[in-house]
C-alpha positions, 0 to 999 in steps of 0.5 A, a space after each residue: 499499499 503507498 499510504 503505508 510505504 510513504 508514512 513509514 519511509 518519513 517516519 511519521 509520528 502524527 497524521 493530520 487527516 480527514 475523517 474518510 482517510 483517518 480509518 485507513 491511517 488508523 489501521 496502519 498503526 500497527 505497522 507503524 511504530 512512530 506513528 503516535 497520533 492521528 488527528 482528523 480535521 472533521 468527525 473523527 473516527 474511534 482512535 483518532 483525536 479531532 483536531 478542535 479537540 486538540 486545539 482546545 486541549 490544554 496540551 503544552 508542546 515544548 518550545 524548540 529551535 528547529 535546525 535549519 538543515 532539518 527537513 520540513 518537507 518530504 515530497 514524494 514521486 508518484 511512484 509510476 516506475 516503482 515505489 515512490 521516492 521521497 526528497 526532503 526540503 530544508 527548513 532553511 530552503 523554505 523561507 
């Protein structure tokens, strides 16, 4: 499955998705040890967190200074000639 391949390749820890795809992402959590949270923008399936619920929570996230060489985004090819391949873009390149 392409979704599992991409999420596994980039070591996704959190996935933001729609409720329609949320169930598919949740089904992959057993095979993706780095995936710790699935957030759905609309009606979250069981096991996912709603985006509005996340914003309303009192959860605080530690401030950090990102490394300019760290990846800020990963784009993937369509995989027409094989498995999709990812290419990262550094935070310093995104400004």
